[in-house]
C-alpha positions in Angstrom: -6.4 -11.6 -11.7 -4.5 -14.3 -9.8 -2.0 -13.4 -7.2 1.4 -15.0 -7.9 2.8 -17.3 -5.3 5.7 -16.0 -3.2 9.1 -17.2 -4.5 10.6 -17.4 -1.0 10.0 -18.8 2.4 9.4 -16.7 5.5 11.9 -17.3 8.3 11.3 -14.4 10.6 8.0 -12.7 11.5 7.0 -9.5 13.4 3.7 -9.2 15.2 1.2 -6.6 14.0 -0.5 -4.5 16.6 -4.3 -4.1 16.5 -5.8 -0.7 17.3 -9.3 0.5 17.6 -10.9 3.3 15.5 -11.0 5.4 18.6 -7.3 4.9 19.2 -6.5 5.8 15.6 -8.7 8.9 15.8 -6.6 10.0 18.8 -3.3 9.2 17.1 -4.4 11.2 14.0 -5.2 14.2 16.2 -1.9 14.0 18.0 -0.1 13.7 14.7 -1.8 16.8 13.3 -3.3 14.5 10.6 0.2 14.0 9.3 0.5 10.2 8.7 4.3 10.5 8.8 3.9 11.3 12.5 1.8 8.3 13.3 3.8 5.7 15.3 4.6 2.7 13.0 3.6 0.2 15.7 0.1 1.5 15.5 -0.2 0.8 11.8 -1.7 -2.5 10.7 -0.6 -2.5 7.0 2.0 0.1 6.2 2.0 1.1 2.6 3.5 4.6 3.2 6.6 3.8 1.1 8.6 1.0 -0.5 11.8 2.8 0.4 13.9 1.0 3.0 11.0 -1.1 4.1 12.0 -4.3 2.3 12.7 -7.6 4.0 16.3 -8.6 3.4 17.3 -12.2 2.4 19.2 -14.8 4.4 22.2 -14.1 2.1 22.0 -10.4 2.9 21.9 -10.9 6.6 24.8 -13.3 6.3 26.7 -10.6 4.5 26.0 -8.2 7.4 27.9 -10.6 9.6 31.0 -10.7 7.4 31.0 -7.0 6.5 34.5 -5.4 6.7 34.3 -2.3 8.9 37.8 -1.0 7.9 37.8 2.8 7.6 39.6 2.7 4.2 40.0 0.0 1.7 37.2 -2.3 3.0 36.8 -5.5 1.1 33.1 -4.9 1.4 33.5 -1.7 -0.6 35.5 -3.4 -3.3 32.8 -6.1 -3.5 30.1 -3.4 -3.8 32.1 -1.5 -6.3 32.6 -4.5 -8.5 28.9 -5.3 -8.5 27.9 -1.7 -9.4 30.5 -1.5 -12.2 29.5 -4.9 -13.6 25.8 -4.0 -13.6 25.7 -0.3 -14.4 29.0 0.0 -16.4 30.3 3.3 -14.9 33.9 3.8 -13.8 33.5 5.7 -10.5 31.3 4.3 -7.7 30.6 6.7 -4.8 28.5 5.3 -1.9 26.1 7.4 0.1 23.9 6.6 3.0 20.7 7.0 0.9 19.4 8.4 -2.4 18.8 11.9 -1.3 22.4 12.2 -0.1 23.5 11.2 -3.6 21.2 13.9 -5.0 22.6 16.4 -2.6 26.3 15.8 -3.3 25.6 15.8 -7.0 23.5 19.0 -7.1 25.5 21.0 -4.6 28.6 20.2 -6.6 27.4 20.5 -10.2 24.2 22.6 -10.3 24.5 26.4 -10.1 22.0 29.2 -9.6 20.1 30.0 -12.8 20.6 26.5 -14.3 17.8 24.1 -15.3 17.7 20.3 -14.9 15.2 18.6 -17.2 13.6 15.3 -16.1 10.8 13.2 -17.3 9.4 13.9 -13.8 11.3 14.8 -10.6 10.6 13.2 -7.3 10.1 15.5 -4.4 13.6 15.2 -2.9 15.2 15.5 -6.3 13.3 18.6 -7.1 14.1 20.1 -3.7 17.9 19.5 -4.1 17.8 21.1 -7.6 15.8 24.1 -6.4 17.9 24.5 -3.3 20.8 25.4 -5.6 18.7 28.2 -7.2 18.0 26.1 -10.3 14.8 25.1 -12.1 13.6 21.5 -11.9 11.8 21.1 -15.2 9.3 18.2 -15.7 9.0 17.1 -19.4 7.0 13.8 -19.2 4.7 13.0 -22.1 1.2 14.4 -21.8 -0.4 11.0 -21.5 1.2 10.6 -18.0 -1.4 13.1 -16.7 -4.3 11.0 -17.9 -5.0 8.3 -15.3 -7.1 6.3 -17.7 -4.6 6.2 -20.5 -3.3 2.6 -21.0 -0.1 3.6 -22.8 2.6 1.0 -21.8 5.4 3.5 -21.2 3.7 6.5 -19.7 6.9 7.5 -17.9 8.6 8.6 -21.2 10.4 11.8 -21.7 8.7 14.2 -24.2 11.6 14.4 -26.5 10.2 17.3 -28.6 9.7 19.4 -25.5 13.2 18.5 -24.3 14.7 19.8 -27.5 12.5 22.9 -27.3 13.6 23.5 -23.7 17.2 23.3 -24.5 16.8 25.7 -27.4 14.9 28.2 -25.2 17.2 28.0 -22.1 20.5 27.3 -23.9 22.7 24.2 -23.4 25.2 26.0 -21.2 22.6 26.4 -18.5 21.7 22.7 -18.5 24.4 20.7 -16.5 22.7 17.4 -17.2 19.3 15.8 -17.9 17.7 13.2 -15.7 15.5 10.2 -16.6 13.7 8.6 -13.6 13.1 4.9 -14.0 10.4 4.0 -13.2 8.6 7.4 -13.0 7.4 7.4 -9.4 5.6 10.8 -9.4 3.6 9.8 -12.5 2.3 6.6 -11.0 5.3 4.3 -11.1 5.2 4.2 -14.9 8.1 2.8 -16.9 10.3 4.4 -19.6 10.9 2.6 -22.9 14.4 1.8 -24.3 13.4 3.6 -27.5 12.5 6.7 -25.6 15.9 6.6 -23.7 17.7 6.3 -27.1 15.8 9.2 -28.5 16.5 11.3 -25.4 20.2 10.4 -25.7 20.2 11.5 -29.3 18.8 14.9 -28.5 21.2 15.5 -25.7 24.2 14.4 -27.9 23.4 17.3 -30.3 24.0 19.8 -27.5 26.7 17.9 -25.5 24.6 17.5 -22.4 25.2 14.5 -20.1 22.4 12.0 -19.4 22.0 10.6 -15.9 19.5 8.1 -14.5 17.6 8.1 -11.2 17.9 4.3 -11.0 16.2 3.5 -7.7 13.7 1.2 -9.5 15.7 0.2 -12.5 15.1 -3.6 -12.3 11.3 -3.0 -12.3 11.7 -0.7 -15.3 13.8 -3.2 -17.2 11.3 -6.0 -16.5 8.6 -3.8 -18.1 10.8 -3.3 -21.1 11.2 -7.0 -21.5 7.4 -7.5 -21.1 6.1 -4.6 -23.2 8.7 -3.4 -25.7 9.2 -5.3 -29.0 12.5 -7.0 -29.4 13.2 -7.6 -25.7 10.9 -10.6 -24.8 13.8 -13.1 -24.9 16.4 -10.9 -23.3 17.6 -11.4 -19.7 16.7 -8.5 -17.5 20.4 -8.1 -16.6 21.3 -7.6 -20.2 18.5 -5.1 -20.7 19.8 -3.1 -17.7 23.3 -3.1 -19.2 22.0 -1.8 -22.5 19.9 0.9 -20.8 22.8 2.2 -18.7 25.2 2.2 -21.6 23.1 5.1 -23.0 23.9 7.3 -20.0 26.8 9.0 -18.4 26.0 8.1 -14.9 23.3 7.3 -12.4 22.2 8.0 -8.8 20.3 5.5 -6.8 18.5 5.0 -3.6 19.3 1.3 -3.0 16.5 1.3 -0.4 14.2 0.4 -3.4 15.6 -2.1 -5.9 18.7 -2.6 -3.9 16.5 -4.4 -1.3 18.2 -2.9 1.7 17.1 -0.7 4.6 19.8 1.9 4.1 22.2 2.9 1.3 22.6 4.6 -2.0 25.3 5.6 -4.5 26.4 7.8 -7.4 28.1 6.1 -10.4 29.8 8.4 -12.9 32.1 8.3 -15.9 33.4 11.9 -15.9 36.8 12.2 -14.1 36.3 15.8 -13.0 32.7 15.3 -11.8 33.8 12.2 -9.8 36.6 14.1 -8.1 34.5 17.1 -7.3 31.6 15.0 -6.0 34.0 12.9 -3.9 35.5 16.1 -2.3 31.9 17.1 -1.3 31.2 13.6 -0.1 34.1 13.7 2.4 32.6 16.9 3.9 29.0 15.6 4.4 29.0 11.8 4.2 32.4 10.2 4.9 35.5 8.6 3.3 34.9 7.6 -0.3 35.1 3.8 0.5 32.2 3.9 2.9 30.3 7.1 2.2 28.1 7.3 5.3 27.6 3.5 5.5 29.1 0.7 7.5 30.9 -2.1 5.7 28.0 -4.5 6.5 25.6 -2.1 4.7 27.8 -2.1 1.6 27.9 -5.9 1.7 24.1 -6.2 2.0 23.6 -3.7 -0.8 26.0 -5.6 -3.1 24.0 -8.8 -2.6 20.7 -7.0 -2.9 21.6 -5.5 -6.3 22.3 -9.1 -7.5 19.1 -10.5 -6.0 16.8 -7.9 -7.5 17.6 -9.2 -11.0 16.2 -12.6 -10.2 13.4 -12.8 -12.8 11.3 -15.1 -10.7 11.3 -12.4 -8.0 10.5 -9.6 -10.4 7.6 -11.6 -11.9 6.2 -12.1 -8.4 6.9 -8.5 -7.4 5.2 -6.8 -10.3 2.5 -9.5 -10.4 1.5 -8.8 -6.8 1.2 -5.0 -7.5 -0.7 -5.7 -10.7 -3.1 -8.1 -9.0 -3.9 -5.6 -6.3 -4.5 -2.9 -9.0 -6.8 -5.2 -10.9 -8.9 -6.0 -7.9 -9.3 -2.4 -6.9 -10.3 -1.5 -10.4 -12.8 -4.3 -10.6 -14.2 -3.0 -7.3 -14.9 0.4 -8.7 -11.9 2.2 -7.2 -10.4 4.7 -9.7 -6.7 4.0 -10.1 -3.9 5.1 -12.4 -3.6 2.7 -15.3 -1.7 0.7 -16.1 -0.4 -0.2 -12.7 3.3 0.4 -12.2 6.0 -1.7 -10.7 6.0 -0.7 -7.0 2.7 0.8 -6.1 -1.0 1.2 -6.9 -2.0 4.9 -7.2 -5.6 5.8 -6.4 -7.0 8.8 -8.3 -8.3 10.9 -5.5 -9.9 13.5 -7.8 -12.3 10.8 -9.0 -12.6 9.0 -5.7 -13.7 12.3 -3.9 -15.0 14.4 -6.8 -16.9 16.7 -4.3 -13.6 18.0 -2.9 -11.6 20.7 -4.6 -7.8 20.4 -4.7 -7.7 23.2 -2.1 -9.3 20.8 0.3 -6.5 18.2 -0.2 -8.6 15.2 -1.4 -5.7 12.8 -1.6 -4.6 13.6 2.0 -8.2 13.3 3.1 -8.5 9.9 1.6 -5.1 8.8 3.0 -6.2 9.9 6.5 -9.6 8.1 6.1 -7.9 4.9 5.1 -5.8 4.9 8.3 -8.7 6.0 10.6 -11.1 3.3 9.3 -8.8 0.4 8.5 -5.3 1.1 10.1 -3.8 1.2 6.5 -1.1 3.9 6.1 -0.6 5.3 2.6 0.9 8.5 1.3 -0.4 11.5 -0.6 1.1 12.4 -4.0 -0.8 15.5 -4.8 -1.3 19.1 -3.6 0.3 18.6 -0.2 3.5 17.2 -1.8 3.7 19.1 -5.0 1.4 22.2 -4.6 3.3 25.5 -5.1 2.5 29.2 -5.3 3.1 31.5 -8.3 6.0 33.7 -7.2 4.7 36.6 -9.2 1.0 36.5 -8.1 1.1 34.4 -5.0 -1.7 32.3 -6.5 -1.9 28.7 -5.4 -0.9 26.3 -8.2 -2.1 22.7 -8.1 -0.5 19.6 -9.6 -2.2 17.8 -12.5 -2.4 14.5 -10.5 -4.0 14.1 -7.1 -3.0 10.6 -6.0 -2.9 8.3 -3.0 0.0 5.9 -3.4 -0.2 2.3 -2.0 3.5 1.5 -2.1 4.1 -2.2 -1.6 7.2 -3.1 0.5 9.3 -5.8 -1.1 9.0 -9.3 0.4 7.1 -8.0 3.4 3.3 -8.5 3.0 1.7 -11.7 1.8 -1.4 -12.0 -0.2 -3.3 -13.1 3.0 -3.0 -9.6 4.4 -5.1 -8.4 1.4 -7.8 -10.9 2.4 -8.3 -9.3 5.8 -8.4 -5.9 4.2 -11.0 -7.1 1.7 -13.2 -8.4 4.5 -13.0 -5.1 6.3 -14.5 -3.6 3.2 -17.6 -5.7 3.8 -19.4 -3.3 6.2 -19.3 -0.3 3.9 -20.4 -2.7 1.1 -23.5 -3.6 3.1 -24.1 0.0 3.8 -24.2 0.8 0.0 -26.4 -2.2 -0.7 -28.9 -1.4 2.0 -28.9 2.3 1.2 -30.1 1.3 -2.2 -33.0 -0.8 -0.6 -34.0 2.2 1.5 -33.9 4.5 -1.6 -36.2 2.0 -3.4 -38.8 2.5 -0.7 -38.8 6.3 -0.6 -41.5 8.3 -2.3 -38.9 9.8 -4.7 -37.7 6.4 -5.7 -39.4 6.7 -9.1 -37.6 9.8 -10.2 -35.0 9.7 -13.0 -32.4 10.9 -10.5 -33.2 8.2 -8.0 -33.2 5.6 -10.7 -29.8 6.6 -11.8 -28.6 6.6 -8.1 -30.0 3.1 -7.7 -28.3 1.9 -10.9 -25.0 3.3 -9.7 -25.4 1.8 -6.2 -26.2 -1.7 -7.6 -23.3 -1.6 -10.0 -20.8 -0.6 -7.3 -22.1 -3.3 -5.0 -21.6 -6.0 -7.6 -18.1 -4.6 -8.5 -17.1 -4.6 -4.8 -18.6 -8.0 -4.2 -16.5 -9.3 -7.1 -13.4 -7.6 -5.6 -13.9 -9.2 -2.2 -14.6 -12.7 -3.6 -11.5 -12.6 -5.8 -9.3 -11.6 -2.9 -10.6 -14.3 -0.7 -10.5 -17.0 -3.4 -6.9 -16.2 -4.2 -5.8 -16.7 -0.6 -5.1 -20.0 1.1 -5.4 -20.6 4.8 -7.5 -17.5 5.5 -7.5 -18.0 9.2 -6.0 -20.5 11.6 -6.3 -20.8 15.3 -2.5 -20.6 15.6 -2.5 -17.3 13.8 -4.7 -15.6 16.4 -3.0 -13.7 19.2 -5.2 -13.1 22.2 -4.9 -10.1 24.5 -7.4 -10.9 27.2 -8.6 -8.2 29.6 -11.6 -7.4 31.8 -14.1 -5.0 30.3 -17.7 -4.0 30.4 -19.6 -5.7 27.5 -22.6 -3.4 27.3 -20.7 -0.3 26.0 -18.9 -2.4 23.4 -22.2 -3.7 22.0 -23.8 -0.2 22.2 -20.9 1.4 20.2 -21.2 -1.4 17.7 -25.0 -0.8 17.2 -24.2 2.9 16.7 -21.6 2.0 14.0 -24.0 -0.4 12.3 -27.1 1.7 12.5 -26.5 3.2 8.9 -26.2 -0.3 7.6 -29.4 -1.5 9.2 -31.3 1.5 8.0 -33.9 3.3 10.1 -36.8 2.1 8.1 -35.8 -1.6 7.9 -34.0 -3.4 10.6 -33.9 -2.5 14.3 -30.9 -3.4 16.4 -31.5 -4.1 20.1 -29.0 -4.3 22.9 -30.1 -6.7 25.6 -26.7 -7.2 27.3 -27.0 -6.5 31.1 -25.5 -3.1 32.0 -23.2 -4.6 34.6 -22.0 -7.7 32.7 -18.2 -8.1 32.5 -16.3 -10.0 29.9 -12.8 -11.5 30.1 -11.7 -11.6 26.5 -9.9 -9.9 23.7 -12.1 -6.9 23.2 -11.0 -6.3 19.6 -11.7 -9.9 18.5 -14.9 -10.1 20.4 -16.1 -6.9 18.6 -15.3 -8.6 15.3 -17.3 -11.7 16.3 -20.4 -9.7 17.2 -20.0 -7.3 14.3 -19.9 -10.2 11.8 -22.9 -12.0 13.4 -24.9 -8.8 13.4 -24.0 -8.0 9.8 -25.0 -11.5 8.8 -28.3 -11.1 10.6 -29.0 -7.7 8.9 -28.3 -9.3 5.5 -31.1 -11.8 6.0 -33.5 -9.5 7.9 -34.4 -6.6 5.6 -37.3 -5.8 8.0 -37.5 -6.9 11.6 -35.3 -7.1 14.7 -31.7 -8.2 15.4 -31.1 -8.7 19.2 -27.7 -8.9 20.8 -27.8 -10.6 24.2 -25.5 -12.1 26.8 -25.5 -13.7 30.3 -23.1 -15.0 32.8 -23.0 -18.8 33.1 -21.8 -21.3 35.7 -21.2 -24.2 33.4 -17.7 -24.6 34.8 -17.2 -24.0 38.5 -13.5 -23.4 38.1 -14.0 -20.3 36.1 -15.2 -16.8 36.9 -17.1 -14.8 34.4 -17.9 -17.4 31.8 -20.4 -16.0 29.2 -23.0 -17.1 26.8 -23.7 -14.5 24.0 -26.2 -14.6 21.2 -27.4 -12.7 18.2 -30.9 -13.5 17.1 -33.1 -12.3 14.2 -36.6 -12.9 12.8 -35.4 -12.9 9.2 -35.3 -15.5 6.4 -33.6 -18.3 8.3 -31.1 -20.8 7.1 -32.0 -24.0 5.1 -31.4 -27.1 7.1 -28.9 -28.5 4.6 -26.6 -25.5 5.1 -26.5 -25.5 8.9 -23.6 -28.1 9.0 -21.4 -26.0 6.7 -22.4 -22.4 7.7 -19.1 -21.8 9.5 -16.8 -23.2 6.8 -14.3 -20.9 5.1 -15.6 -19.4 1.8 -19.0 -21.0 2.3 -21.7 -18.9 0.5 -25.4 -19.0 0.1 -26.1 -20.1 -3.5 -29.6 -18.6 -3.3 -28.3 -15.0 -2.7 -26.0 -12.7 -4.5 -22.8 -11.5 -2.9 -22.3 -14.0 -0.1 -18.7 -13.5 1.3 -18.3 -16.8 3.1 -15.6 -15.4 5.4 -17.5 -13.6 8.2 -18.8 -16.7 9.9 -15.5 -18.5 9.5 -13.9 -15.6 11.4 -16.5 -15.9 14.1 -15.7 -19.6 14.6 -11.9 -19.1 14.6 -12.0 -16.2 17.0 -14.4 -17.9 19.4 -12.4 -21.2 19.4 -9.2 -19.2 19.9 -10.8 -18.1 23.3 -11.6 -21.8 24.1 -15.3 -21.3 23.3 -17.8 -22.8 21.0 -20.3 -21.4 18.5 -23.6 -22.9 17.4 -26.6 -21.9 15.3 -30.3 -22.7 15.5 -32.5 -21.6 12.5 -35.8 -22.2 10.9 -36.7 -21.0 7.4 -39.2 -18.2 7.5 -38.8 -17.8 11.3 -35.2 -16.6 11.9 -31.9 -17.6 13.4 -30.1 -17.6 16.7 -26.3 -17.7 16.8 -24.8 -18.6 20.2 -21.3 -18.6 21.4 -19.6 -19.3 24.7 -16.6 -17.5 26.3 -14.7 -19.2 29.1 -14.0 -16.8 32.0 -10.9 -16.2 34.2 -9.7 -19.2 36.3 -10.8 -18.8 39.9 -8.2 -18.0 42.5 -6.9 -20.9 44.5 -9.0 -21.7 47.5 -12.1 -20.0 46.4 
């Protein structure tokens, strides 16, 4: 699956902070293992949510500068109102500061105790606002939505038969409106078909019940309709959206998703009485009807974002990026909800961690592990978010789906970020591979159980290797010297190497390769500790790969090659493994260079070594002889000597 190229240029960048595993362990403990409490500047890749995390365009930022901040009658409001009316078709446009505020003013005004609000599937804040009014939030999504393996193209659909049955059972007078969430976030970001919306509308018409949409990801849903539903392949997404919303009586929206803004939302309605009642509530909790908790500049940016999101080139890229990530994870043996949705990839934590019961919060455990090991922040969509207790028996009730959502912010992360994530998967990959080799050597290796374990290990290795290779091959300019930011400091080298050996010990295997630290105990380095650790880690992992039995030695010494520097170092990693053919020695550090004689060569680890060493102003070399082993050496310039010394 190829990643689509970005249909935009990047004009502003923000540095990403690197943290160590030890630092992330501490941050997790301090946060009570609640990823929402982890400081954002300590997150490498933030996939917690796609809400309000988008990058705004140059046109949106320009709109912020011309936003009209008048308290009443702002021209920015009238521009926003015209855009919403033109796209959604509803008469009354009521701005709010975000989507949950729209939910609140609607539910607190219209929903009464004892009522029921049917939905294909409520999101957590929608459910909370309904239940806060003493009403029931009823999920009526089709059964296929609960099967992560089902490839149905519109798994977000309302179960129309259950909807009719629910209305008959409860009575139409107790149902103020029905909601359809597009796309269906809680069910894996799955879209809803136009045919299903028409059928839902027909059922509601029989009972005189209004239909509203949760439209926060409407553009993505309309793109799926164009792509998957017969009769829409040649229709512009904008026209599909107009047709869809013509089937409803109003909508609420968090514009922090498909509005491409960092703050903002709205209600759009046709009913005169509802609009007046909601506006009265709005004045109490949000603000005057022509700003609704927002500044004029926010309204202007939102108006422009709602137009930009309908750009079909952007939508093709947006959904294509999510789809490509899902395909790579699936090929790597990671169980995901299929098909991938429009804004996120959902990992099936039940299958990923089958040994954990839902009472042990497998999705939350996986989300925590992803941050601890890789600095990647995700969010649990499972027992923590949706678990409840039976009010009659106090018995714990578990949701059908136990998911970890990898929500992709819009126009924020490039495909290159995925390349670094893929390479970080390399160490556990080696661990799986070498665990298989150790298993082959054990006395029980001939048993049926062991044979099955080996088969599974080897299959997973090949799948993960394919995953990594694909990510890397789809990415241009993997590493450049200019992209490396150094944070030099003075530190003791021996503990760094010792900790690294401890981390890599499971990879080496107690019965195969011995890792030896020959770094002097008092040797100080003046370097970026995080980058230096990556350099040594990659060299050692490479040595282990070609040394199934033997020794890998890590050593270092201070040099005096340049009298103007203090603390210059020469470091090396040596092994007595297979060695490197002479014809590959000249290209061994090239990006994506692999060993054709071996399966699964990444071709990135040594390129990273070269880039990071040269970023320090050093050099890296290799000496090798087939059948004897290899020695990789690199130099690190020290700190300039003080004047006069």
